[in-house]
Steps between C-alpha positions, in 0.01 A plus 500: 500500500447234237120528524515878488729483195255275317211731580698800385597329176141400434387860563763635254396240244136601518577872512755530220439201274139395553624136499259224400524126498587368153186468295385180338182500301305206361338496157213254463406417141188308417416318171125464460522314166514122439829541304851551635644855469851599399670784309250749641654812646384609845534872577554627855489876561828607665302752706314202657825336617612580852868577538695586816766770499788273409315319223490601132261444208789385286570205735143367510491131408211258455527154657276194466404419858452130420840446331691796644626575149536855368297592193621726225358846555517844337446853618327744263490880497166551327502882491872549434563711812799298610305316772383137463122464504439125441651172604447222247529123529350191343356232734414142406167387647306179446129500412253619763766561766681783672864553576699725728819697432691729731672831425840524667820694475775328298849652459576586141797258490283210607212551256417255218680612186265600221505576123293776338299260281231767472659780306406789271668800346487765230715396201643801318752285313214346299327831413285532817340174599382423850562132581413277795536133601493240775609139514218391262437768235622827357323799331569839351318801363600813307579865577474844332821484290385181332171675419667809354717287278191351339332839474815644334548197269827398680576128474492290818217677686188347652162668539307292752374490859472124467689261729772281351573150629861383529497122493764405755550137602750542786424607858785749526488870387558559126401857428843660541672204332273513192531875457873475536498246217273734304769775507736264312235345275155663469356164403657306789195454724289388207703176507459230763838391631353309794347783706205584277439784256279789395293379205163643623354758260318797658469769228190715559337221702441486875758222524456337843263721697522843351176705529250641253178699529198373307277774368205380290669213312855644476794451738724797568847497666764721651844547346832421671565586863643848554662456845583228749595448866664178637359429845676182608710203395577202713466127562121509524367800300581755239263792446496819301269771361447599134323818406333579167408814315126573506345319205189552290246222437286672236416795722550328840821623664668240719777547756689178582770394745607140563657350810639157397645247738635145456555263795728203532356172371217663306434489124273798513587871558256704706367811328348778722378771265387848593258645240310825450227553243353148474309250718610188308821380335607183320818296544600309187691196378622515137371216283796518260421276204160407652596130494464440871217434744333763720374352828291633788220365714168660590511619858879496519738798464791360298564518126753296307636489147691180416680506167768327292818706524801418279613152604304501823172628651414811701223589744424864578246591768316764697351441846287757682321538831118464486486854638633635167413230245212551262534245216735357238485555127673359194546782247619424147578742219691497173719791620852385586578449872148610614330166565484429875344309780378769747411502867257795554552660840324755722685815606404563862596833665743562221678161527496149362723201553581165331781253442648415162776264391598186312659160491724362229473124461870472417584642844363179659290684755168361375464197272189600316197729476306309765776534764533871421122558529486321835774736618285795383187368672686455824658849463150648458379324814794634700427856385138465606595343834829657612699359794372636832782672690502599866794663679517466881755571767640177636 
Protein backbone atom coordinates (compact mmCIF):
# COMPACT_ATOMS: atom_id res chain seq x y z
CA UNK A 1 0.00 0.00 0.00
CA UNK A 2 2.80 2.40 0.86
CA UNK A 3 4.60 1.77 -2.44
CA UNK A 4 1.37 2.14 -4.39
CA UNK A 5 0.62 5.39 -2.58
CA UNK A 6 4.04 6.78 -3.49
CA UNK A 7 3.61 5.82 -7.13
CA UNK A 8 0.15 7.40 -7.21
CA UNK A 9 1.41 10.61 -5.65
CA UNK A 10 4.30 10.78 -8.12
CA UNK A 11 1.86 10.25 -11.01
CA UNK A 12 -0.40 13.03 -9.74
CA UNK A 13 2.58 15.33 -9.29
CA UNK A 14 3.69 14.82 -12.88
CA UNK A 15 0.16 14.99 -14.28
CA UNK A 16 -1.11 18.07 -12.51
CA UNK A 17 1.92 20.07 -11.47
CA UNK A 18 4.72 19.08 -13.87
CA UNK A 19 7.06 18.99 -10.86
CA UNK A 20 10.78 19.54 -11.40
CA UNK A 21 13.75 19.37 -9.11
CA UNK A 22 14.76 22.83 -7.88
CA UNK A 23 16.98 24.49 -10.43
CA UNK A 24 20.43 25.79 -9.69
CA UNK A 25 22.44 27.40 -12.47
CA UNK A 26 26.07 28.39 -12.54
CA UNK A 27 27.36 31.60 -14.08
CA UNK A 28 31.02 31.49 -15.12
CA UNK A 29 32.63 34.88 -15.65
CA UNK A 30 36.04 35.25 -17.27
CA UNK A 31 38.32 38.29 -17.14
CA UNK A 32 40.75 38.28 -20.07
CA UNK A 33 42.56 41.49 -19.06
CA UNK A 34 45.66 41.88 -16.90
CA UNK A 35 43.77 44.20 -14.52
CA UNK A 36 41.26 43.27 -11.80
CA UNK A 37 37.58 43.98 -12.55
CA UNK A 38 34.94 45.45 -10.26
CA UNK A 39 31.88 47.71 -10.54
CA UNK A 40 31.03 46.18 -13.92
CA UNK A 41 27.45 45.06 -14.25
CA UNK A 42 26.75 41.59 -15.63
CA UNK A 43 23.39 41.12 -17.35
CA UNK A 44 21.65 37.72 -17.39
CA UNK A 45 18.52 37.33 -19.50
CA UNK A 46 15.66 36.13 -17.30
CA UNK A 47 14.41 34.01 -20.20
CA UNK A 48 17.70 32.05 -19.99
CA UNK A 49 17.17 31.17 -16.32
CA UNK A 50 15.51 27.82 -15.65
CA UNK A 51 12.82 27.93 -12.97
CA UNK A 52 10.69 25.08 -11.63
CA UNK A 53 6.99 25.53 -10.93
CA UNK A 54 7.40 26.64 -7.31
CA UNK A 55 10.24 29.09 -8.05
CA UNK A 56 9.86 32.78 -8.89
CA UNK A 57 11.95 35.34 -10.73
CA UNK A 58 11.59 37.74 -7.80
CA UNK A 59 13.37 35.29 -5.47
CA UNK A 60 16.43 34.73 -7.68
CA UNK A 61 19.66 35.41 -5.80
CA UNK A 62 23.30 35.39 -6.88
CA UNK A 63 25.83 33.63 -4.64
CA UNK A 64 29.63 33.55 -4.88
CA UNK A 65 30.43 29.82 -4.98
CA UNK A 66 33.84 30.33 -3.38
CA UNK A 67 32.66 32.37 -0.38
CA UNK A 68 28.97 31.33 -0.34
CA UNK A 69 28.04 35.00 0.10
CA UNK A 70 25.05 36.59 -1.62
CA UNK A 71 25.77 39.45 -4.01
CA UNK A 72 23.54 42.46 -4.44
CA UNK A 73 21.36 41.92 -7.51
CA UNK A 74 18.61 43.78 -9.35
CA UNK A 75 15.82 42.78 -11.70
CA UNK A 76 15.02 45.10 -14.62
CA UNK A 77 11.91 45.31 -16.80
CA UNK A 78 13.50 46.69 -19.97
CA UNK A 79 10.32 47.02 -22.07
CA UNK A 80 7.97 48.13 -19.28
CA UNK A 81 5.50 45.25 -19.75
CA UNK A 82 5.45 44.36 -16.05
CA UNK A 83 7.74 41.33 -16.49
CA UNK A 84 11.42 41.33 -15.49
CA UNK A 85 13.79 40.84 -18.42
CA UNK A 86 17.29 41.14 -16.92
CA UNK A 87 19.07 40.08 -13.76
CA UNK A 88 21.97 42.38 -12.84
CA UNK A 89 24.90 41.85 -10.49
CA UNK A 90 28.48 43.07 -10.13
CA UNK A 91 31.21 40.43 -9.68
CA UNK A 92 34.76 41.05 -8.49
CA UNK A 93 37.36 39.15 -10.53
CA UNK A 94 41.14 39.26 -10.41
CA UNK A 95 43.26 39.74 -13.53
CA UNK A 96 43.30 36.89 -16.08
CA UNK A 97 41.04 34.63 -14.04
CA UNK A 98 37.52 33.28 -14.04
CA UNK A 99 35.02 32.98 -11.22
CA UNK A 100 31.80 31.07 -10.68
CA UNK A 101 28.50 32.21 -9.20
CA UNK A 102 25.28 30.29 -8.71
CA UNK A 103 21.70 31.43 -9.16
CA UNK A 104 19.47 30.16 -6.37
CA UNK A 105 16.12 30.90 -4.77
CA UNK A 106 16.30 33.10 -1.67
CA UNK A 107 13.19 33.98 0.34
CA UNK A 108 12.47 37.71 0.30
CA UNK A 109 12.84 37.96 4.08
CA UNK A 110 16.34 36.50 3.95
CA UNK A 111 17.74 38.63 1.12
CA UNK A 112 20.52 41.15 1.62
CA UNK A 113 18.99 44.57 2.34
CA UNK A 114 19.76 47.14 -0.35
CA UNK A 115 19.54 50.89 -0.98
CA UNK A 116 18.55 52.45 -4.29
CA UNK A 117 21.87 54.24 -4.78
CA UNK A 118 21.14 54.38 -8.52
CA UNK A 119 18.17 56.67 -8.84
CA UNK A 120 16.55 58.99 -11.36
CA UNK A 121 13.32 60.90 -11.73
CA UNK A 122 11.48 63.72 -13.45
CA UNK A 123 11.54 66.84 -11.28
CA UNK A 124 8.44 69.02 -11.86
CA UNK A 125 9.07 71.03 -8.70
CA UNK A 126 12.15 72.61 -10.36
CA UNK A 127 10.44 73.48 -13.66
CA UNK A 128 10.96 70.13 -15.43
CA UNK A 129 14.45 68.76 -14.88
CA UNK A 130 15.33 65.11 -15.24
CA UNK A 131 17.98 64.16 -12.65
CA UNK A 132 19.98 60.99 -11.97
CA UNK A 133 22.69 59.79 -9.58
CA UNK A 134 24.58 56.90 -8.04
CA UNK A 135 27.00 56.66 -5.10
CA UNK A 136 29.68 58.66 -6.99
CA UNK A 137 28.12 61.37 -9.18
CA UNK A 138 24.87 63.12 -10.09
CA UNK A 139 23.54 64.77 -13.26
CA UNK A 140 20.53 66.55 -14.66
CA UNK A 141 19.16 67.89 -17.93
CA UNK A 142 16.23 70.07 -18.94
CA UNK A 143 12.69 69.66 -20.23
CA UNK A 144 10.19 71.49 -22.47
CA UNK A 145 8.78 73.89 -19.86
CA UNK A 146 12.25 75.27 -19.14
CA UNK A 147 12.69 75.79 -22.90
CA UNK A 148 9.34 77.59 -23.31
CA UNK A 149 10.19 79.93 -20.42
CA UNK A 150 13.30 81.09 -22.29
CA UNK A 151 11.44 81.42 -25.58
CA UNK A 152 8.73 83.47 -23.85
CA UNK A 153 11.23 85.62 -21.90
CA UNK A 154 10.12 84.16 -18.55
CA UNK A 155 12.79 84.28 -15.85
CA UNK A 156 14.22 80.98 -14.60
CA UNK A 157 14.11 78.93 -17.78
CA UNK A 158 16.89 76.96 -19.45
CA UNK A 159 17.30 76.31 -23.17
CA UNK A 160 19.81 73.47 -23.47
CA UNK A 161 20.14 69.77 -24.25
CA UNK A 162 23.48 69.80 -22.42
CA UNK A 163 24.16 67.61 -19.39
CA UNK A 164 24.67 69.28 -16.01
CA UNK A 165 27.05 67.86 -13.38
CA UNK A 166 26.00 67.90 -9.72
CA UNK A 167 29.17 67.73 -7.67
CA UNK A 168 28.26 65.44 -4.79
CA UNK A 169 30.88 64.24 -2.29
CA UNK A 170 28.86 61.72 -0.29
CA UNK A 171 27.94 58.18 -1.27
CA UNK A 172 24.27 58.38 -0.27
CA UNK A 173 21.44 59.71 -2.48
CA UNK A 174 21.05 63.51 -2.55
CA UNK A 175 18.68 64.35 -5.42
CA UNK A 176 15.46 64.41 -3.41
CA UNK A 177 17.18 66.09 -0.47
CA UNK A 178 18.64 68.90 -2.58
CA UNK A 179 15.42 69.58 -4.45
CA UNK A 180 13.52 69.66 -1.16
CA UNK A 181 15.97 72.30 0.05
CA UNK A 182 15.46 74.14 -3.25
CA UNK A 183 11.74 74.54 -2.52
CA UNK A 184 12.61 76.51 0.62
CA UNK A 185 15.57 78.36 -0.86
CA UNK A 186 16.16 78.38 -4.64
CA UNK A 187 19.87 78.98 -4.03
CA UNK A 188 20.28 76.15 -1.50
CA UNK A 189 22.04 73.55 -3.65
CA UNK A 190 24.47 76.15 -4.95
CA UNK A 191 26.05 76.14 -1.47
CA UNK A 192 28.22 73.31 -0.17
CA UNK A 193 27.15 72.33 3.34
CA UNK A 194 29.21 69.13 3.34
CA UNK A 195 27.45 67.07 0.65
CA UNK A 196 28.62 69.01 -2.42
CA UNK A 197 26.86 71.53 -4.66
CA UNK A 198 25.78 72.52 -8.14
CA UNK A 199 28.24 75.12 -9.38
CA UNK A 200 28.78 73.65 -12.86
CA UNK A 201 27.67 75.97 -15.68
CA UNK A 202 26.00 74.42 -18.73
CA UNK A 203 24.25 77.23 -20.62
CA UNK A 204 24.11 76.43 -24.36
CA UNK A 205 27.08 74.07 -24.05
CA UNK A 206 27.08 70.28 -24.26
CA UNK A 207 27.98 70.14 -20.55
CA UNK A 208 29.19 66.62 -19.81
CA UNK A 209 28.41 64.50 -22.86
CA UNK A 210 25.60 66.25 -24.72
CA UNK A 211 25.63 65.71 -28.49
CA UNK A 212 26.08 67.96 -31.51
CA UNK A 213 26.18 67.42 -35.27
CA UNK A 214 29.09 68.92 -37.19
CA UNK A 215 28.16 70.14 -40.64
CA UNK A 216 31.00 71.81 -42.53
CA UNK A 217 32.69 73.71 -39.67
CA UNK A 218 29.60 74.44 -37.56
CA UNK A 219 28.13 72.39 -34.68
CA UNK A 220 24.33 72.12 -34.39
CA UNK A 221 22.34 70.86 -31.41
CA UNK A 222 18.86 69.80 -30.35
CA UNK A 223 16.79 71.74 -27.83
CA UNK A 224 15.42 70.40 -24.53
CA UNK A 225 13.93 66.91 -24.26
CA UNK A 226 10.20 66.74 -24.95
CA UNK A 227 9.31 63.49 -23.16
CA UNK A 228 10.85 60.93 -20.81
CA UNK A 229 10.35 57.40 -19.51
CA UNK A 230 11.94 56.04 -16.32
CA UNK A 231 12.94 52.39 -16.87
CA UNK A 232 14.50 51.31 -13.59
CA UNK A 233 15.93 52.43 -10.25
CA UNK A 234 17.76 50.20 -7.84
CA UNK A 235 20.97 49.31 -6.01
CA UNK A 236 22.94 48.68 -9.22
CA UNK A 237 21.41 50.68 -12.08
CA UNK A 238 19.12 53.52 -13.00
CA UNK A 239 18.08 53.98 -16.62
CA UNK A 240 15.63 56.14 -18.53
CA UNK A 241 14.79 57.43 -22.01
CA UNK A 242 14.70 61.04 -23.23
CA UNK A 243 13.09 61.97 -26.54
CA UNK A 244 13.76 65.14 -28.54
CA UNK A 245 11.85 67.07 -31.17
CA UNK A 246 13.27 66.63 -34.67
CA UNK A 247 15.97 69.27 -35.10
CA UNK A 248 17.47 71.01 -38.11
CA UNK A 249 21.21 71.21 -38.75
CA UNK A 250 21.27 73.67 -41.64
CA UNK A 251 19.00 71.56 -43.81
CA UNK A 252 19.80 68.17 -42.25
CA UNK A 253 16.84 66.96 -40.18
CA UNK A 254 17.81 64.81 -37.19
CA UNK A 255 15.65 62.61 -35.00
CA UNK A 256 17.18 61.82 -31.59
CA UNK A 257 16.32 59.63 -28.62
CA UNK A 258 18.66 58.91 -25.71
CA UNK A 259 18.70 55.93 -23.37
CA UNK A 260 20.87 56.88 -20.40
CA UNK A 261 21.96 54.53 -17.64
CA UNK A 262 24.21 54.89 -14.61
CA UNK A 263 25.55 51.90 -12.67
CA UNK A 264 26.75 51.63 -9.09
CA UNK A 265 30.39 52.55 -8.54
CA UNK A 266 30.80 54.28 -11.93
CA UNK A 267 31.69 57.92 -12.59
CA UNK A 268 30.40 57.71 -16.17
CA UNK A 269 26.83 57.45 -17.45
CA UNK A 270 26.21 55.27 -20.49
CA UNK A 271 24.53 57.00 -23.44
CA UNK A 272 22.84 54.83 -26.08
CA UNK A 273 21.49 57.17 -28.74
CA UNK A 274 19.09 56.35 -31.55
CA UNK A 275 19.51 58.75 -34.49
CA UNK A 276 17.92 59.23 -37.90
CA UNK A 277 19.25 61.50 -40.65
CA UNK A 278 23.01 61.37 -39.92
CA UNK A 279 25.85 58.85 -40.00
CA UNK A 280 28.08 60.66 -37.48
CA UNK A 281 27.51 62.57 -34.23
CA UNK A 282 29.77 64.32 -31.72
CA UNK A 283 29.68 64.09 -27.90
CA UNK A 284 31.08 67.17 -26.19
CA UNK A 285 32.67 68.48 -23.01
CA UNK A 286 32.31 72.19 -22.31
CA UNK A 287 35.63 74.03 -21.96
CA UNK A 288 34.13 76.74 -19.71
CA UNK A 289 36.78 79.46 -19.34
CA UNK A 290 39.24 77.53 -21.53
CA UNK A 291 41.77 77.47 -18.68
CA UNK A 292 42.05 73.68 -18.43
CA UNK A 293 43.86 70.90 -20.28
CA UNK A 294 42.32 68.71 -22.99
CA UNK A 295 43.90 65.24 -23.03
CA UNK A 296 43.61 62.22 -25.30
CA UNK A 297 46.02 59.70 -26.79
CA UNK A 298 46.39 58.53 -30.35
CA UNK A 299 44.94 55.06 -30.73
CA UNK A 300 42.87 55.28 -27.54
CA UNK A 301 39.17 56.10 -27.22
CA UNK A 302 38.96 58.36 -24.15
CA UNK A 303 38.85 62.16 -23.96
CA UNK A 304 39.43 64.23 -20.81
CA UNK A 305 39.15 67.88 -19.85
CA UNK A 306 40.87 68.72 -16.55
CA UNK A 307 40.20 72.23 -15.29
CA UNK A 308 40.44 74.46 -12.22
CA UNK A 309 36.97 74.74 -10.70
CA UNK A 310 36.25 77.24 -7.90
CA UNK A 311 38.40 76.11 -4.95
CA UNK A 312 39.09 72.65 -6.42
CA UNK A 313 39.64 70.87 -9.75
CA UNK A 314 37.32 68.99 -12.06
CA UNK A 315 37.78 66.31 -14.69
CA UNK A 316 35.09 65.66 -17.31
CA UNK A 317 35.42 62.80 -19.76
CA UNK A 318 34.02 60.78 -22.63
CA UNK A 319 34.92 57.15 -23.32
CA UNK A 320 33.75 55.28 -26.41
CA UNK A 321 34.03 51.83 -27.92
CA UNK A 322 36.43 51.46 -30.89
CA UNK A 323 33.38 50.33 -32.86
CA UNK A 324 31.94 53.86 -32.73
CA UNK A 325 34.95 56.09 -32.09
CA UNK A 326 36.36 58.19 -34.95
CA UNK A 327 38.60 60.85 -33.41
CA UNK A 328 38.82 63.64 -30.83
CA UNK A 329 38.87 67.38 -31.47
CA UNK A 330 39.44 70.54 -29.44
CA UNK A 331 37.12 73.23 -30.77
CA UNK A 332 37.49 76.84 -29.57
CA UNK A 333 35.41 79.88 -30.43
CA UNK A 334 34.75 83.33 -29.02
CA UNK A 335 31.01 82.54 -28.74
CA UNK A 336 29.92 82.02 -25.12
CA UNK A 337 29.53 78.38 -24.00
CA UNK A 338 30.37 76.95 -27.43
CA UNK A 339 34.02 75.90 -26.95
CA UNK A 340 34.29 72.14 -26.49
CA UNK A 341 36.39 69.03 -26.56
CA UNK A 342 34.55 66.62 -28.87
CA UNK A 343 34.58 62.88 -29.45
CA UNK A 344 33.39 62.26 -33.02
CA UNK A 345 31.41 59.04 -33.31
CA UNK A 346 30.00 56.79 -36.02
CA UNK A 347 26.26 56.14 -36.20
CA UNK A 348 25.83 52.48 -37.13
CA UNK A 349 22.38 51.15 -38.07
CA UNK A 350 20.84 54.24 -36.52
CA UNK A 351 22.66 53.97 -33.18
CA UNK A 352 25.76 55.12 -31.35
CA UNK A 353 26.99 54.65 -27.80
CA UNK A 354 29.51 56.21 -25.40
CA UNK A 355 30.08 56.96 -21.72
CA UNK A 356 30.36 60.45 -20.21
CA UNK A 357 30.93 61.68 -16.68
CA UNK A 358 33.22 63.46 -14.26
CA UNK A 359 35.20 63.51 -11.06
CA UNK A 360 35.44 66.39 -8.61
CA UNK A 361 38.76 66.51 -6.78
CA UNK A 362 37.07 67.71 -3.60
CA UNK A 363 35.05 64.48 -3.46
CA UNK A 364 38.28 62.58 -2.74
CA UNK A 365 37.59 59.91 -5.36
CA UNK A 366 40.72 60.69 -7.43
CA UNK A 367 43.67 62.70 -6.15
CA UNK A 368 44.74 64.28 -9.42
CA UNK A 369 44.52 64.30 -13.20
CA UNK A 370 46.88 61.33 -13.61
CA UNK A 371 44.78 59.07 -11.36
CA UNK A 372 41.62 60.09 -13.20
CA UNK A 373 43.15 59.42 -16.61
CA UNK A 374 44.35 55.97 -15.53
CA UNK A 375 40.75 55.25 -14.53
CA UNK A 376 39.60 56.35 -17.99
CA UNK A 377 42.23 54.23 -19.76
CA UNK A 378 41.17 51.17 -17.75
CA UNK A 379 37.51 51.95 -18.40
CA UNK A 380 38.20 52.05 -22.15
CA UNK A 381 39.99 48.69 -22.01
CA UNK A 382 37.04 47.13 -20.18
CA UNK A 383 34.61 48.41 -22.81
CA UNK A 384 36.75 46.91 -25.57
CA UNK A 385 37.17 43.61 -23.70
CA UNK A 386 33.94 42.95 -21.78
CA UNK A 387 33.68 40.21 -19.19
CA UNK A 388 32.87 36.86 -20.79
CA UNK A 389 29.71 35.39 -19.27
CA UNK A 390 28.46 31.82 -19.58
CA UNK A 391 25.30 30.47 -17.93
CA UNK A 392 25.07 26.70 -17.39
CA UNK A 393 22.78 24.39 -15.47
CA UNK A 394 24.55 22.97 -12.44
